N, C-alpha and C positions, 0 to 999 in steps of 0.2 A: 530864054529858057531858065537862066539862073535866077532871075528876079522872082519867078514863081515858086522857087524852093522855100521851105520854111527857114526862118532865120538861123536856127541852130545848125542846120545842114550847111547853109552857105558859110557860116562862120567856121565850122569844122573843115570844110573843103579849102577855104581860103588859108586857114592855119597850116594845113597840109602842104599847099602849094608854096606858101611863104617859107616854110621850113625847108623845102626842097631847094629853093633858090639860095637861102642862107647857108645851107650845107655847102653849096658850090663856092659861095663867097668865102666861107670859112676855110674850105680846102685851099683856095687860092692864097689866103692869108698865111697858110702854113707852107705853101709850095714856092711862092715867089717873094723875093726879098722886099720889093717895093710894097707888097701887100702885108708882109710880115711886120713891117714897121708900123702899120696901122693897128696891129694886134698885140704886139709885144708887151705893151703896158698892162694889158689884161692878164698876161701870163706871168707878170712879175710878182704876183701874190705867192706867198710861201705857205699859206694856211687858208683852207677853204672856210668861208663864213658867208652868211646869208646875203650880204651886200656886195660880195666880190664880183658878181656877175655884171655889176654896173661900173666896174673899174675899167673903163674903155677910153680910148683916145677919141678926139674929136672926129677924125676921119673914120675910125671904126664905127662909131655911132652913126655917122652920115651914111656909110655904105650899107649898114644893116637897116636903117630906117627907110631907105628907098623902097625895097620890096615890101616892107611892113606897112607902108602907106599906099604905094602905087597899086599893088596887086589887089588888096581888098576894095579899094575905092574905084579903080578904073575897070578892072576885069570882073569883079564880083558885084560891083555896084552896091556895096554895103552902105546902109544908112550910117549917119554919124554914131548913132547908138550901137548898131551892130559892130561897126569898126572899133568902137571903144571897148566893147565886150571882148572882141578878139584880141585887141592890143593888151587889155588887162590880163587875159589868160596867158599871153606871152610873158608879161612881167612876172606873174605868179610862178611860171615855169622857171624863169631866170633866178628868182629868189630860191626856189626849192633845190634846183640842181647844183647850186653853188654852196649849199650847206654841208656840214659834216654829219648829217643825220644818217642813221642806218635805217633805211626804209625800203619798202617793197610795194609795188603796184599789183602784187599777186600774179594772176594770169596775164596781166598786161605788161609784165616786165620785158617780154620779148619786143614790145613795141615802143614803150615810153622810156625816155632818159631819166635815170635816177641819179642821186648824188654820187654813189659809188661808181657808176658808169662814167659820169662826167669828170670825176676826180682823176681818173686815168689820163684823160686828155691834158690835165694840168701837171702831169709828172714832169720833173725837171729834165730827165734824160730818157726814160723808158719808152713812152708812147705819146709824145707831144703831138704828133701829127695824126693820131688815131682818135676814134670815138668823137668825130666831128659833129654829129647830129646834135641839134639844140633842143628838139622836142621829141623827135622820133628816131629810134635806133635803126629803123628800116634802111636808111640811106647808107649807113656804115656797113651793114650786112650786104647790101646790093653792090657797093662800089669798093669793097676790099679794105675798109678802114676800121673794121670791128675788132675790138679786144674784149674778151669776156672778163667781167669783174671777178668771177670765181677763180680765175687763173692768176690773179695778181696777189703779191704778198700783202700782208696786213698793213704795213707801213712802207712808204717810199717818199723821197723828197719831192716837193712841189716847187714851182717857180721857173726861173730862167737858168738855174744852175750856177749863177754868179750874182754877186751883189750889184745893184744898180747904183752907179755913181750919181750923186746929186746933180751934177751939171748935165746929165743926160735926161733928167726927168722932164724938163719943158718940151723937148722934142718928142719924147714918148707920149706926153699928154696930147700933143697935136697929131701924132701919128705920122711924122715925117722923118 
């Protein structure tokens, strides 16, 4: 039944399902110490910039790439071109949500993650385990991890709340 759908619909549904799975992986990364170690390097940034979404440990990337590959290819039977389009959309979203742009998706703000929304997630102390959605805000609203960007102060510190010692960086890069 999925094979008969137009490519754009299959890609959109796959993106939605992948984002749901990644929400729960991301939530585990903030809840369990062994998973946090895979994610801490990503949170060590103290200023958002377009490439900071790719500051991830080896294990973080591995954990996220499993659903990003398995779901579109095995469940949705996306062709290599369709899977490539879906993956490229995911990369674009990573670039945008980690910028310090002031932007709006207008009537879609309730659904899509914006940079100000994701910035809250990177706060050093306030709401690090909140706003876990990577594409859609829906999961945070459904599962109690939502923080409204309009209720946040203009400025707040980002990062881990402490300096990362040089000797810890190799382990953080591996995610162990």
